N, C-alpha and C positions, 0 to 999 in steps of 0.2 A: 504494500500500500504506500503510495507516494505521500510525502509530507512537505508542507510549505509553512513558512513563518510570515505572519502579517502583524500590523500594529492595531491598537484598539480602535483607531479611526475608521478601520475598514468594516466594522460591524454596523449593520443598518437593518433593523426590523426583520430579524430572521434570515438575513442574507449577509454574505461577506463579499466585499469588493476586492478582487485580486489585482494587485499592483502590476504595472508594466514589467517590472523586473521578474516577477514570478510568472507572468503571462508568457514571457519568452521561454521559460523552462517548460511550461505546460505545452506549448507548441512543439518544442523539441521532443518531448515525451509522447507527442501525438495523443494527448488526452482530449477526448471529444465530449460534446454536450451529452448530459445525462450520466456521464461516468463519475464515479465517486473517488474521493481522496481526502486527506486530512489537512487541516489548517490549524496551526498553533498560534494562539493569541494570549499573551500574558499567562503562559503555562497551562492554559486550558486547551484541550484538543477537541476540535470540531470535526465531525464527519460531515462532509458536504457533497453536494451533487452539482456539477458544472451546469449552469442554467443557460447562460448566454455569453458569447465572446464578441468583444468589440475590438477596435484597432489598438487602443492603449490600455485596456483593462478588461476584466471579465466579472461576471456576477455568478455567485454560487448560492444555492439554497442550503441552509443548515438542516441536517437530518437529525443529528444528536450531538451531545457534548459530554466530555468527561474530564476529570482532573487526573492526568497521567502521573505516575510516581516513578519516573525514569531517572530522576536526578539523585545523585549521591547525597547521603546525609553529612558528608564531609566536604567542605569547600576547599579545593586545592588550587593554589595560585602558583603557576610555574614561572620562575625566573630562569630564562634560558640564555646562556652565553651564546652570542650570535655566531652561528655556523654558516657554511655555504648555503646559498639560497635553496637548493634542492633538498638538503638535509633539514633545513628549517621548515620547509613545507611539509615534509614527512612528519616531523615532530608535531606540528600544529594538527595535522590530520589525526594522528594516533592519540595525541593528548586529549583532543576533543572527544574522540570515540570512548576513551577511558574515563571521561567525566571531569576534566579540569574546569575551573570556573573562569580563569583568565590566564593569558600568556603574555609575559613581559620580556622582550629581548633586552640584553644588556651588553655593554662593551667593556672589556677588561684589558689588562696589559698584554695578554697572550691571544687576544682575538685576532684571527687571521684575516677575516673579511672586514672591510671598512664600510660603514653605513653611509650611503650617499643621500645626504639631506635633500638634494634636489629631486630625488626619485621617491622620497618617503611616502608621499600621498598615494602614488601609484602602487607602491609595494604594499601599503597597509590595506588598500582596496583588494588587492590580490589575496593577501593573507586572510582577510575577513571572509572572502568568498570561499576559501578552502575550509575555514572554520564552519561556515554556514552549511556547506555541502556535507561535511562530516557529521554535523548535528542532525541534519535530515536523515542521513543514512543510518545513524545509530539510534534514531527515534528519541532524541532528546527534546526537552520542552523549553530549553533556552539555547541561545547561540553565544558561546563564550567569546569574549572580546580579546582581540590581539592588539595590545597597546603599542605606542611608539617606543623606540629605543630609549633606554636610560643609560647614563654613565655609571661606572662602578660605584662611585661614592654616593650617587643618588639612590642606587639600589640598597646600599648599606643603611642609609637613613630611612628608607621606606620599611625595611624589615626590623628596625630596631625595636626590641622588647616585644616582638610578635613571635608566635611559635613557628620556628623555622628550622629546616634541616638543609645541610649542604653536603652533597656527595663529594668525597675526596678519596683518592686512591692511596694516599701515603699514610693515613692514620684515621682514627675514628672508631666509635663503637658500632655495634650492629643496629640497624634500624629497628629491629624488634625490641631491643632493650629500651629504646626511647619511647616507642609507641605504647608499650605495655605499662609504662609509668606515667602516661599523660592522658587526661580526658580533654579532648578538644573537638571543636566543630570547624575550625579553619586552620590550614597549615600552608606555609610558604615553602616551596622546595627550590633549591638552587642547583643548577647543573652548569658546569663550566663549558667553555668553548672547546673547539678542537685542540687547542694548545694547552688546555688545562688551566689550573690556578697556580699562582706562586704561593709559597708558604706565607708570605707577608699578607697577601689578599685573604687567605683563609683565616689568618689571625684577626684581621679587621672584621670579617664577617662574624667570627666567633665572639669578638668583643661586643658586638651588637646584640648578642644573646642567642645566636644560632647554635644548633647542635651539629657537630661534625660526625657524619656517618660513613662507614666503609661498606661498599656493596659486594665485597668478596675479594678473592685472590686474583681473579681475572680482570684485566683492564678493559673497560667498556668504552665503545665509541660514544660520543656525546648524544647521538640520537637514541642509541640503545639504553644508555643510562637514564634518560628521561622516561622512556617507556617502562623500563624495569621499575624505577622508583615509584612512579604513579601506580603501577599495578600492585606493588607490594603494599602501599598505603591503603588502596581500595580493598585489598584482601583482608588486611588486619583490622581496619577501622571503618571501611566504607561499604559499598554495596556489591562487591564481587564475592559471591558465596559459592563455594565448590561442594557444599554438602548435598 
């Protein structure tokens, strides 16, 4: 069942007006009049029937509605050291599928890729489209936001005195030790760029109150580390249940 996201202004007396952006996807998917699909508005899922298609919008009839419970009980904010574009796109896609709430790229001393401020708007649109597509595919009821790049010191200030873990290959305790001893509803996770962190950077993050964790003996790529850490947190405290 296809799923789309709209805002509250699209609701009108038992009908939903589909925006031009979503109409394009409906046309690509060859959804025709009287066919059914889902529209999410403010975390409420509406089952709708396509009623009429116009040039710039479409009108759907609401058949039923429900409050979906597909969001994790844990709010996970991913601070991701900026990797190459294709890797960052993969991280966005998989992080959204796994339930993150927002993604914040950051630049540090060992960041290999440099952020082009002139192309920032275009990049953020692209990244948000990836997040939106992943949210639809995974049947989420919110679209996580991909925020603009922050500098290392800005990130440190943002996470100060908030429950945070940083993955570091050279030292740290196990993630399980930290999660078992804390009752939380929101967590920041920090993953380094392809070049990793310097010890000085880790100490700065640690001094802001973050917990240093080690993900095991094997050195993980930045994209693998992000996916692995999110999965572990969701398994231990979130909504991944293997029982």
